[in-house]
DRENVEX-942026 format. One record per residue: residue in three letters; y, x, z of N, C-alpha, C in turn. Coordinates in nm, 3 decimals, decimal comma. Layout:
Ala Y X Z Y X Z Y X Z
...
***
This chain:
Met -0,119 0,083 0,000 0,000 0,000 0,000 0,126 0,087 0,000
Lys 0,123 0,194 0,078 0,239 0,282 0,081 0,267 0,339 -0,057
His 0,157 0,374 -0,129 0,175 0,429 -0,263 0,239 0,326 -0,355
Leu 0,196 0,200 -0,340 0,252 0,093 -0,424 0,399 0,074 -0,394
Leu 0,436 0,077 -0,266 0,576 0,058 -0,228 0,661 0,173 -0,280
Leu 0,607 0,295 -0,269 0,681 0,408 -0,319 0,700 0,400 -0,471
Ser 0,596 0,355 -0,541 0,607 0,342 -0,685 0,711 0,240 -0,723
Ala 0,713 0,127 -0,651 0,812 0,023 -0,679 0,952 0,075 -0,656
Ala 0,969 0,150 -0,545 1,101 0,205 -0,514 1,145 0,304 -0,623
Ala 1,049 0,382 -0,673 1,083 0,477 -0,778 1,127 0,406 -0,905
Leu 1,061 0,293 -0,935 1,100 0,217 -1,054 1,239 0,161 -1,040
Val 1,271 0,109 -0,920 1,405 0,055 -0,897 1,509 0,164 -0,911
Ala 1,479 0,281 -0,852 1,573 0,392 -0,860 1,591 0,436 -1,004
Gly 1,478 0,439 -1,079 1,489 0,478 -1,219 1,572 0,378 -1,296
Gly 1,556 0,247 -1,270 1,635 0,146 -1,338 1,781 0,159 -1,306
Ser 1,814 0,191 -1,181 1,954 0,207 -1,143 2,015 0,326 -1,214
Ser 1,934 0,434 -1,227 1,985 0,552 -1,295 2,017 0,522 -1,440
Met 1,928 0,442 -1,506 1,951 0,407 -1,645 2,079 0,327 -1,660
Ala 2,103 0,236 -1,565 2,221 0,150 -1,575 2,349 0,226 -1,554
Ala 2,339 0,341 -1,486 2,460 0,415 -1,450 2,499 0,520 -1,553
Gln 2,434 0,520 -1,668 2,462 0,622 -1,768 2,606 0,613 -1,817
Thr 2,660 0,729 -1,852 2,800 0,740 -1,888 2,815 0,771 -2,036
Met 2,886 0,685 -2,108 2,917 0,709 -2,248 3,061 0,759 -2,258
Arg 3,081 0,869 -2,329 3,214 0,926 -2,344 3,245 0,948 -2,493
Thr 3,371 0,974 -2,522 3,413 0,999 -2,660 3,477 1,137 -2,672
Ala 3,470 1,191 -2,791 3,532 1,321 -2,819 3,576 1,323 -2,965
Thr 3,690 1,386 -2,990 3,741 1,399 -3,126 3,785 1,543 -3,149
Ser 3,752 1,598 -3,265 3,794 1,734 -3,297 3,815 1,744 -3,448
Ser 3,903 1,835 -3,490 3,930 1,855 -3,632 3,988 1,994 -3,653
Arg 3,990 2,036 -3,780 4,046 2,167 -3,814 4,096 2,162 -3,958
Pro 4,213 2,219 -3,985 4,264 2,221 -4,123 4,200 2,333 -4,204
Ile 4,204 2,319 -4,334 4,158 2,426 -4,422 4,256 2,544 -4,411
Ala 4,199 2,665 -4,401 4,284 2,786 -4,388 4,230 2,896 -4,478
Gly 4,209 2,863 -4,605 4,165 2,963 -4,702 4,018 2,996 -4,698
Glu 3,934 2,909 -4,640 3,790 2,936 -4,633 3,729 2,945 -4,773
Arg 3,640 3,042 -4,791 3,570 3,058 -4,917 3,429 2,999 -4,913
Met 3,375 2,981 -4,793 3,241 2,926 -4,778 3,229 2,866 -4,639
Leu 3,162 2,751 -4,629 3,136 2,687 -4,502 2,986 2,674 -4,484
Arg 2,936 2,727 -4,373 2,794 2,717 -4,339 2,782 2,621 -4,221
Ala 2,757 2,495 -4,252 2,767 2,389 -4,151 2,629 2,339 -4,110
Thr 2,611 2,323 -3,978 2,490 2,264 -3,922 2,530 2,144 -3,838
Ile 2,464 2,032 -3,863 2,486 1,909 -3,785 2,361 1,884 -3,702
Asp 2,378 1,873 -3,570 2,268 1,840 -3,479 2,298 1,705 -3,415
Phe 2,216 1,606 -3,448 2,239 1,472 -3,393 2,103 1,404 -3,382
Gly 2,045 1,413 -3,262 1,906 1,373 -3,244 1,880 1,226 -3,230
Ala 1,981 1,147 -3,188 1,959 1,004 -3,166 2,091 0,930 -3,177
Gly 2,086 0,809 -3,234 2,205 0,729 -3,250 2,234 0,704 -3,397
Thr 2,360 0,680 -3,428 2,402 0,649 -3,565 2,501 0,755 -3,613
Leu 2,473 0,812 -3,728 2,555 0,920 -3,783 2,604 0,883 -3,922
Arg 2,733 0,912 -3,948 2,789 0,898 -4,082 2,858 1,028 -4,121
Val 2,828 1,077 -4,239 2,893 1,197 -4,292 2,962 1,158 -4,423
Met 3,089 1,193 -4,436 3,168 1,156 -4,553 3,263 1,270 -4,588
Pro 3,319 1,268 -4,709 3,420 1,369 -4,745 3,544 1,356 -4,657
Ala 3,605 1,470 -4,628 3,726 1,472 -4,545 3,849 1,443 -4,631
Arg 3,960 1,416 -4,564 4,086 1,397 -4,633 4,137 1,531 -4,685
Pro 4,224 1,530 -4,789 4,278 1,656 -4,840 4,343 1,739 -4,729
Gly 4,312 1,868 -4,726 4,370 1,957 -4,626 4,287 1,973 -4,500
Glu 4,186 1,888 -4,480 4,102 1,898 -4,360 3,974 1,974 -4,392
Leu 3,940 2,069 -4,306 3,812 2,138 -4,318 3,701 2,048 -4,263
Tyr 3,725 1,989 -4,146 3,631 1,893 -4,090 3,703 1,808 -3,986
Arg 3,642 1,695 -3,956 3,685 1,608 -3,847 3,561 1,542 -3,789
Met 3,554 1,535 -3,654 3,442 1,471 -3,587 3,493 1,371 -3,485
Gln 3,441 1,250 -3,492 3,466 1,149 -3,390 3,330 1,110 -3,331
Leu 3,320 1,124 -3,200 3,189 1,118 -3,135 3,190 1,028 -3,013
Arg 3,086 0,948 -2,998 3,058 0,872 -2,876 2,918 0,914 -2,832
Tyr 2,906 0,968 -2,710 2,780 1,032 -2,671 2,742 0,998 -2,528
Asp 2,615 1,018 -2,498 2,558 0,997 -2,365 2,584 1,123 -2,282
Ala 2,689 1,118 -2,198 2,733 1,236 -2,123 2,634 1,279 -2,015
Asp 2,545 1,190 -1,973 2,447 1,226 -1,872 2,341 1,323 -1,926
Arg 2,319 1,319 -2,056 2,211 1,399 -2,113 2,256 1,494 -2,223
Asn 2,372 1,468 -2,283 2,414 1,547 -2,397 2,555 1,603 -2,381
Thr 2,583 1,707 -2,454 2,714 1,772 -2,456 2,762 1,780 -2,601
Pro 2,890 1,752 -2,627 2,939 1,764 -2,765 2,931 1,909 -2,813
Val 2,905 1,926 -2,941 2,902 2,058 -3,003 3,013 2,065 -3,107
Asn 3,102 2,160 -3,091 3,211 2,182 -3,185 3,240 2,332 -3,185
Glu 3,168 2,405 -3,268 3,179 2,550 -3,271 3,211 2,595 -3,413
Tyr 3,314 2,678 -3,426 3,350 2,729 -3,559 3,394 2,874 -3,548
Asp 3,339 2,958 -3,635 3,375 3,099 -3,644 3,444 3,120 -3,778
Ala 3,574 3,140 -3,775 3,652 3,154 -3,898 3,614 3,279 -3,977
Arg 3,561 3,380 -3,910 3,524 3,503 -3,979 3,402 3,484 -4,067
Thr 3,306 3,407 -4,020 3,181 3,387 -4,093 3,174 3,253 -4,163
Gly 3,261 3,159 -4,126 3,254 3,024 -4,181 3,141 2,941 -4,125
Ile 3,084 2,985 -4,011 2,973 2,911 -3,951 3,028 2,799 -3,863
Leu 2,980 2,677 -3,888 3,026 2,558 -3,817 2,907 2,482 -3,761
Arg 2,917 2,442 -3,634 2,817 2,354 -3,572 2,886 2,233 -3,514
Leu 2,833 2,115 -3,548 2,889 1,990 -3,499 2,776 1,900 -3,451
Gly 2,809 1,810 -3,356 2,713 1,712 -3,310 2,698 1,711 -3,160
Val 2,575 1,700 -3,112 2,546 1,701 -2,968 2,425 1,788 -2,942
Glu 2,417 1,839 -2,818 2,299 1,911 -2,775 2,263 1,869 -2,634
Ser 2,136 1,886 -2,598 2,088 1,844 -2,468 2,150 1,928 -2,357
Asn 2,187 1,862 -2,247 2,239 1,934 -2,131 2,136 2,032 -2,075
Gly 2,010 1,995 -2,090 1,904 2,080 -2,034 1,858 2,189 -2,128
Gly 1,918 2,194 -2,249 1,880 2,298 -2,343 1,741 2,282 -2,399
Ala 1,689 2,159 -2,398 1,552 2,137 -2,444 1,546 2,096 -2,590
Gly 1,656 2,106 -2,661 1,656 2,070 -2,802 1,678 1,921 -2,822
Ile 1,648 1,876 -2,944 1,672 1,737 -2,980 1,555 1,651 -2,935
Arg 1,583 1,555 -2,847 1,480 1,458 -2,810 1,548 1,335 -2,751
Val 1,478 1,222 -2,759 1,532 1,096 -2,709 1,470 1,067 -2,574
Thr 1,554 1,057 -2,470 1,503 1,030 -2,335 1,565 0,905 -2,274
Ser 1,655 0,836 -2,345 1,717 0,716 -2,288 1,765 0,624 -2,397
Arg 1,778 0,496 -2,359 1,831 0,396 -2,452 1,976 0,428 -2,488
Ala 2,050 0,485 -2,395 2,191 0,515 -2,421 2,206 0,614 -2,536
Gln 2,111 0,706 -2,549 2,120 0,801 -2,659 2,117 0,732 -2,794
Leu 2,044 0,620 -2,802 2,039 0,546 -2,927 2,171 0,476 -2,957
Asp 2,257 0,460 -2,856 2,389 0,400 -2,874 2,494 0,503 -2,911
Gln 2,456 0,627 -2,923 2,551 0,730 -2,962 2,598 0,707 -3,105
Arg 2,724 0,747 -3,131 2,782 0,731 -3,264 2,855 0,859 -3,301
Ala 2,843 0,900 -3,425 2,918 1,015 -3,474 2,964 0,988 -3,616
Glu 3,090 1,020 -3,642 3,144 1,014 -3,777 3,201 1,151 -3,810
Leu 3,146 1,213 -3,913 3,186 1,348 -3,951 3,244 1,348 -4,092
Asn 3,358 1,413 -4,107 3,420 1,429 -4,238 3,427 1,577 -4,271
Ile 3,383 1,614 -4,391 3,374 1,755 -4,429 3,447 1,777 -4,561
Ala 3,514 1,890 -4,572 3,598 1,921 -4,688 3,520 1,915 -4,818
Gln 3,586 1,866 -4,923 3,522 1,856 -5,054 3,534 1,984 -5,134
Arg 3,647 2,056 -5,122 3,676 2,166 -5,212 3,630 2,302 -5,162
Val 3,575 2,308 -5,042 3,523 2,434 -4,989 3,372 2,438 -5,013
Pro 3,318 2,540 -5,079 3,173 2,548 -5,099 3,101 2,541 -4,964
Ile 2,992 2,463 -4,960 2,926 2,439 -4,832 2,775 2,455 -4,843
Ile 2,719 2,524 -4,745 2,575 2,526 -4,719 2,554 2,433 -4,600
Leu 2,489 2,320 -4,623 2,483 2,215 -4,522 2,341 2,192 -4,475
Ala 2,324 2,191 -4,341 2,195 2,159 -4,279 2,218 2,048 -4,177
Ala 2,133 1,945 -4,179 2,144 1,833 -4,085 2,011 1,813 -4,016
Asn 2,012 1,822 -3,882 1,893 1,799 -3,799 1,911 1,664 -3,730
Leu 1,832 1,565 -3,768 1,863 1,427 -3,735 1,771 1,363 -3,630
Gly 1,662 1,426 -3,595 1,577 1,372 -3,490 1,537 1,228 -3,516
Ala 1,577 1,138 -3,426 1,543 0,996 -3,438 1,667 0,912 -3,469
Ser 1,762 0,970 -3,537 1,887 0,899 -3,564 1,877 0,812 -3,689
Glu 1,976 0,725 -3,704 1,994 0,649 -3,827 2,116 0,708 -3,895
Ala 2,094 0,774 -4,009 2,198 0,856 -4,069 2,233 0,812 -4,210
Ser 2,361 0,822 -4,242 2,411 0,795 -4,376 2,501 0,911 -4,417
Leu 2,462 0,982 -4,524 2,537 1,098 -4,571 2,588 1,072 -4,712
Glu 2,718 1,068 -4,729 2,780 1,057 -4,862 2,832 1,194 -4,901
Leu 2,766 1,257 -4,996 2,797 1,395 -5,032 2,856 1,406 -5,173
Gly 2,881 1,296 -5,237 2,937 1,298 -5,370 3,075 1,363 -5,372
Gly 3,099 1,446 -5,471 3,228 1,512 -5,484 3,242 1,641 -5,406
Met 3,147 1,671 -5,318 3,156 1,795 -5,241 3,118 1,915 -5,328
Thr 3,157 2,033 -5,281 3,121 2,158 -5,349 2,998 2,212 -5,280
Leu 2,882 2,166 -5,325 2,758 2,188 -5,253 2,685 2,311 -5,305
Ala 2,654 2,404 -5,214 2,576 2,522 -5,249 2,428 2,501 -5,221
Ser 2,395 2,438 -5,108 2,257 2,402 -5,076 2,258 2,297 -4,966
Leu 2,147 2,227 -4,954 2,136 2,117 -4,858 1,997 2,118 -4,795
Ala 1,992 2,097 -4,662 1,865 2,081 -4,592 1,880 1,968 -4,492
Val 1,799 1,863 -4,505 1,803 1,748 -4,416 1,667 1,735 -4,350
Arg 1,667 1,736 -4,216 1,542 1,728 -4,142 1,548 1,608 -4,046
Gly 1,447 1,524 -4,052 1,441 1,408 -3,963 1,303 1,394 -3,902
Gly 1,298 1,339 -3,781 1,171 1,315 -3,716 1,126 1,172 -3,743
Ala 1,178 1,079 -3,662 1,151 0,937 -3,682 1,279 0,869 -3,728
Ser 1,355 0,938 -3,811 1,486 0,889 -3,851 1,478 0,797 -3,973
Arg 1,587 0,723 -3,991 1,607 0,646 -4,114 1,730 0,708 -4,181
Thr 1,710 0,772 -4,294 1,814 0,854 -4,354 1,847 0,807 -4,494
Leu 1,976 0,788 -4,519 2,026 0,753 -4,651 2,120 0,864 -4,696
Val 2,091 0,925 -4,810 2,176 1,030 -4,867 2,223 0,982 -5,004
Arg 2,355 0,988 -5,025 2,411 0,940 -5,151 2,496 1,050 -5,217
Phe 2,487 1,055 -5,349 2,577 1,136 -5,431 2,645 1,038 -5,527
Ala 2,747 0,970 -5,478 2,811 0,865 -5,557 2,890 0,923 -5,673
Ala 2,930 1,049 -5,665 3,004 1,117 -5,771 2,943 1,255 -5,790
Pro 2,959 1,316 -5,907 2,904 1,450 -5,928 2,961 1,551 -5,830
Thr 2,877 1,640 -5,781 2,923 1,748 -5,696 2,984 1,859 -5,782
Ala 3,061 1,946 -5,717 3,110 2,066 -5,783 3,023 2,183 -5,738
Gly 3,045 2,299 -5,796 2,970 2,416 -5,754 2,831 2,420 -5,816
Glu 2,751 2,515 -5,771 2,616 2,536 -5,821 2,519 2,520 -5,705
Cys 2,464 2,402 -5,690 2,367 2,376 -5,583 2,232 2,432 -5,623
Thr 2,180 2,524 -5,542 2,051 2,585 -5,574 1,935 2,498 -5,529
Thr 1,937 2,451 -5,403 1,824 2,376 -5,351 1,870 2,261 -5,261
Ala 1,793 2,154 -5,263 1,808 2,045 -5,167 1,670 2,014 -5,112
Thr 1,654 2,025 -4,980 1,525 1,998 -4,918 1,539 1,884 -4,818
Phe 1,438 1,799 -4,815 1,436 1,684 -4,726 1,301 1,683 -4,654
Ser 1,304 1,684 -4,521 1,181 1,684 -4,442 1,185 1,565 -4,348
Leu 1,078 1,486 -4,346 1,071 1,373 -4,254 0,933 1,369 -4,191
Gly 0,932 1,330 -4,062 0,807 1,321 -3,990 0,742 1,186 -4,010
Ala 0,795 1,085 -3,941 0,743 0,949 -3,954 0,858 0,855 -3,986
Gly 0,947 0,899 -4,073 1,068 0,823 -4,097 1,077 0,765 -4,236
Glu 1,198 0,723 -4,270 1,228 0,662 -4,398 1,345 0,738 -4,461
Leu 1,329 0,773 -4,588 1,430 0,850 -4,660 1,462 0,782 -4,791
Ala 1,592 0,767 -4,820 1,636 0,716 -4,949 1,748 0,807 -4,999
Val 1,730 0,864 -5,118 1,830 0,952 -5,178 1,868 0,895 -5,314
Ser 1,997 0,876 -5,337 2,043 0,823 -5,466 2,144 0,919 -5,527
Gly 2,155 0,914 -5,662 2,248 1,001 -5,733 2,201 1,143 -5,742
Leu 2,070 1,166 -5,749 2,020 1,303 -5,750 2,064 1,381 -5,874
Ala 2,087 1,313 -5,986 2,143 1,384 -6,101 2,284 1,432 -6,069
Asn 2,361 1,351 -5,996 2,496 1,391 -5,954 2,495 1,511 -5,861
Ser 2,387 1,529 -5,786 2,382 1,640 -5,690 2,391 1,775 -5,759
Gly 2,340 1,783 -5,881 2,343 1,909 -5,954 2,249 2,014 -5,899
Cys 2,162 1,977 -5,803 2,073 2,076 -5,741 1,958 2,111 -5,836
Ala 1,936 2,241 -5,856 1,833 2,286 -5,950 1,693 2,260 -5,898
Ala 1,673 2,274 -5,767 1,541 2,254 -5,707 1,552 2,153 -5,594
Ile 1,462 2,057 -5,593 1,461 1,952 -5,491 1,320 1,946 -5,432
Arg 1,313 1,944 -5,299 1,183 1,938 -5,234 1,184 1,832 -5,125
Val 1,078 1,751 -5,122 1,063 1,647 -5,019 0,927 1,666 -4,953
Asp 0,928 1,684 -4,820 0,804 1,697 -4,743 0,800 1,585 -4,640
Gly 0,695 1,505 -4,643 0,684 1,394 -4,550 0,548 1,388 -4,483
Gly 0,548 1,340 -4,360 0,424 1,320 -4,287 0,375 1,178 -4,309
Val 0,426 1,085 -4,228 0,394 0,944 -4,240 0,526 0,872 -4,260
Gly 0,551 0,821 -4,377 0,680 0,757 -4,399 0,694 0,699 -4,537
Arg 0,818 0,674 -4,574 0,849 0,614 -4,704 0,969 0,687 -4,762
Ala 0,959 0,727 -4,888 1,067 0,800 -4,954 1,099 0,733 -5,087
Thr 1,229 0,714 -5,112 1,277 0,662 -5,240 1,375 0,763 -5,296
Leu 1,347 0,814 -5,415 1,430 0,915 -5,479 1,481 0,859 -5,611
Ser 1,613 0,851 -5,623 1,674 0,794 -5,743 1,752 0,903 -5,817
Phe 1,717 0,926 -5,944 1,776 1,035 -6,022 1,888 0,983 -6,113
Asp 1,967 0,892 -6,062 2,079 0,840 -6,139 2,197 0,935 -6,129
Gly 2,298 0,910 -6,214 2,416 0,996 -6,214 2,428 1,074 -6,343
Val 2,515 1,174 -6,342 2,542 1,257 -6,459 2,458 1,384 -6,451
Ser 2,363 1,397 -6,541 2,275 1,513 -6,539 2,342 1,629 -6,611
Arg 2,341 1,748 -6,547 2,401 1,865 -6,609 2,310 1,987 -6,607
Arg 2,186 1,971 -6,562 2,091 2,082 -6,563 1,950 2,028 -6,547
Asn 1,851 2,113 -6,580 1,713 2,078 -6,552 1,691 2,077 -6,401
Gln 1,602 1,990 -6,355 1,572 1,983 -6,212 1,422 1,995 -6,190
Gln 1,386 2,086 -6,098 1,248 2,103 -6,057 1,230 2,033 -5,922
Val 1,134 1,943 -5,914 1,116 1,860 -5,795 0,973 1,873 -5,745
Ala 0,959 1,890 -5,613 0,827 1,893 -5,549 0,826 1,790 -5,438
Val 0,730 1,699 -5,443 0,719 1,593 -5,343 0,581 1,599 -5,280
Ser 0,577 1,609 -5,148 0,451 1,611 -5,074 0,458 1,507 -4,964
Met 0,364 1,414 -4,964 0,362 1,307 -4,864 0,219 1,287 -4,816
Ala 0,199 1,296 -4,683 0,064 1,281 -4,628 0,019 1,136 -4,631
Met 0,102 1,046 -4,574 0,070 0,903 -4,571 0,199 0,826 -4,591
Gly 0,190 0,713 -4,659 0,307 0,631 -4,680 0,325 0,600 -4,827
Ser 0,450 0,600 -4,875 0,476 0,566 -5,014 0,594 0,646 -5,067
Val 0,591 0,668 -5,199 0,699 0,737 -5,268 0,739 0,654 -5,389
Thr 0,868 0,625 -5,402 0,920 0,556 -5,520 1,016 0,649 -5,592
Leu 0,992 0,671 -5,721 1,075 0,757 -5,804 1,149 0,668 -5,903
Arg 1,282 0,678 -5,906 1,362 0,594 -5,994 1,440 0,682 -6,092
Phe 1,428 0,649 -6,222 1,494 0,726 -6,327 1,572 0,633 -6,419
Pro 1,690 0,675 -6,465 1,757 0,599 -6,571 1,671 0,599 -6,697
Glu 1,672 0,488 -6,768 1,595 0,480 -6,891 1,635 0,591 -6,987
Gly 1,535 0,653 -7,048 1,561 0,762 -7,142 1,557 0,900 -7,081
Thr 1,541 0,910 -6,950 1,533 1,041 -6,885 1,403 1,111 -6,926
Ala 1,411 1,239 -6,959 1,293 1,317 -6,993 1,225 1,362 -6,864
Val 1,104 1,313 -6,840 1,035 1,335 -6,713 0,892 1,382 -6,737
Gln 0,850 1,476 -6,655 0,709 1,516 -6,653 0,661 1,515 -6,509
Leu 0,550 1,445 -6,484 0,489 1,439 -6,351 0,355 1,509 -6,354
Val 0,337 1,604 -6,263 0,209 1,671 -6,247 0,158 1,632 -6,110
Ala 0,046 1,560 -6,106 -0,003 1,502 -5,981 -0,123 1,579 -5,929
Ser -0,127 1,595 -5,797 -0,241 1,655 -5,731 -0,362 1,565 -5,746
Arg -0,480 1,624 -5,745 -0,602 1,544 -5,753 -0,625 1,460 -5,628
Phe -0,547 1,489 -5,521 -0,561 1,411 -5,399 -0,476 1,284 -5,403
Leu -0,397 1,266 -5,509 -0,306 1,153 -5,516 -0,384 1,022 -5,510
Ala -0,344 0,935 -5,417 -0,417 0,811 -5,396 -0,396 0,714 -5,511
Ala -0,270 0,693 -5,552 -0,241 0,597 -5,658 -0,109 0,632 -5,723
Leu -0,102 0,617 -5,856 0,021 0,642 -5,929 0,044 0,527 -6,026
Asp 0,154 0,456 -6,003 0,194 0,345 -6,089 0,311 0,391 -6,174
Ala 0,283 0,427 -6,304 0,386 0,488 -6,387 0,375 0,436 -6,530
Asp 0,463 0,342 -6,568 0,471 0,296 -6,706 0,564 0,386 -6,785
Gly 0,546 0,390 -6,917 0,636 0,465 -7,003 0,600 0,611 -7,016
Phe 0,478 0,650 -6,974 0,435 0,789 -6,981 0,311 0,803 -7,069
Glu 0,295 0,922 -7,123 0,170 0,959 -7,189 0,093 1,050 -7,095
Arg -0,033 1,017 -7,072 -0,111 1,091 -6,972 -0,213 1,183 -7,039
Val -0,218 1,308 -6,989 -0,323 1,402 -7,024 -0,371 1,463 -6,894
Gly -0,492 1,426 -6,851 -0,544 1,475 -6,723 -0,457 1,429 -6,607
Asn -0,406 1,524 -6,530 -0,320 1,492 -6,415 -0,172 1,506 -6,447
Thr -0,139 1,505 -6,576 0,001 1,520 -6,618 0,047 1,395 -6,693
Trp 0,160 1,340 -6,646 0,222 1,224 -6,710 0,355 1,270 -6,770
Thr 0,378 1,245 -6,900 0,497 1,294 -6,969 0,560 1,183 -7,052
Thr 0,694 1,174 -7,047 0,763 1,077 -7,131 0,768 1,130 -7,275
Pro 0,768 1,039 -7,373 0,775 1,083 -7,513 0,901 1,165 -7,538
Gly 0,886 1,274 -7,614 1,000 1,359 -7,647 1,043 1,454 -7,537
Phe 0,960 1,471 -7,435 0,997 1,557 -7,322 1,023 1,700 -7,366
Glu 0,937 1,756 -7,450 0,950 1,896 -7,488 1,078 1,924 -7,565
Gln 1,126 1,826 -7,640 1,246 1,846 -7,721 1,376 1,818 -7,644
Ala 1,366 1,761 -7,526 1,486 1,723 -7,451 1,560 1,846 -7,400
Thr 1,692 1,836 -7,393 1,774 1,948 -7,345 1,784 1,951 -7,194
Gln 1,770 1,835 -7,130 1,774 1,828 -6,984 1,652 1,748 -6,936
Lys 1,582 1,807 -6,841 1,454 1,751 -6,799 1,442 1,744 -6,648
Val 1,355 1,654 -6,603 1,315 1,647 -6,463 1,164 1,672 -6,458
Ser 1,125 1,779 -6,390 0,983 1,814 -6,377 0,942 1,798 -6,232
Leu 0,837 1,718 -6,207 0,794 1,690 -6,070 0,650 1,730 -6,047
Glu 0,627 1,788 -5,929 0,492 1,811 -5,881 0,469 1,720 -5,761
Leu 0,364 1,640 -5,766 0,337 1,540 -5,662 0,209 1,573 -5,588
Thr 0,217 1,574 -5,457 0,100 1,588 -5,372 0,107 1,477 -5,268
Ala 0,011 1,387 -5,271 0,014 1,273 -5,179 -0,130 1,239 -5,140
Ser -0,169 1,277 -5,020 -0,308 1,261 -4,978 -0,348 1,114 -4,967
Ala -0,268 1,034 -4,898 -0,301 0,893 -4,878 -0,177 0,808 -4,903
Ala -0,099 0,848 -5,003 0,024 0,777 -5,032 0,021 0,726 -5,175
Gly 0,088 0,614 -5,196 0,101 0,561 -5,331 0,234 0,603 -5,389
Val 0,235 0,633 -5,520 0,356 0,673 -5,590 0,386 0,572 -5,699
Lys 0,510 0,527 -5,702 0,553 0,427 -5,800 0,675 0,479 -5,875
Val 0,677 0,459 -6,007 0,791 0,498 -6,089 0,862 0,372 -6,137
Glu 0,995 0,370 -6,121 1,078 0,259 -6,167 1,182 0,313 -6,263
Trp 1,215 0,233 -6,366 1,316 0,271 -6,464 1,442 0,191 -6,441
Ile 1,557 0,261 -6,437 1,687 0,199 -6,413 1,754 0,171 -6,546
Pro 1,793 0,047 -6,576 1,862 0,020 -6,703 1,992 0,096 -6,711
Arg 2,024 0,151 -6,825 2,150 0,223 -6,845 2,262 0,124 -6,877
***
């Protein structure tokens, strides 16, 4: 009986602690001062995140609402190296993890300069994130999520020469649109258990090499009609629904692919995932 009473008291105390959590706000910004490159990392493990282009003259701006009992705002910038860190980190230094309902109520809005070349990495944990990267001068992109729901958009063509864009998800959902606008030469998607939708709409200005690996879940590939596409599928692929292709063995190719000046070449590995191809009317 004593053990039961103690357990009940512990639950009450735990409930009181949860109710007493403190939400705070923080705002920070910095003007452009001749930067030639920005190496930005966003750490936001739980809550809702929005990333958008900054206003002219701003290098970055962050508006944050965070769980002060467990997290601390991160706003670190080294003008000599161009290294920038924004977001939140655990008070206990244990990395990104969700330990309270209040963390899910966290909000962050980040604005990043369009005209400064940027190497961007986003660590999203279990957050719900929306990244609008159209018009930015993108050098490379890395987006990592655990159980996150992530939307990445390239509503307008990027500037610069983007070498790679990588997307990693654990058990989450990923949707990327405007991949032709991204201008990234190499695109990689690695998923555990989840759902990924990749849309190659936009203005194509180079060939793109794409590698998609999904253990379980589904992958939807969307292309504007007339796009020159070649799909090379692993023998482990569970199912591939692809109209408009000519198949030879494990390779699916659109007519006229070899003669096209701009192409999308994909390698697909999906152990227990279905892959579907959709065509977008022009």
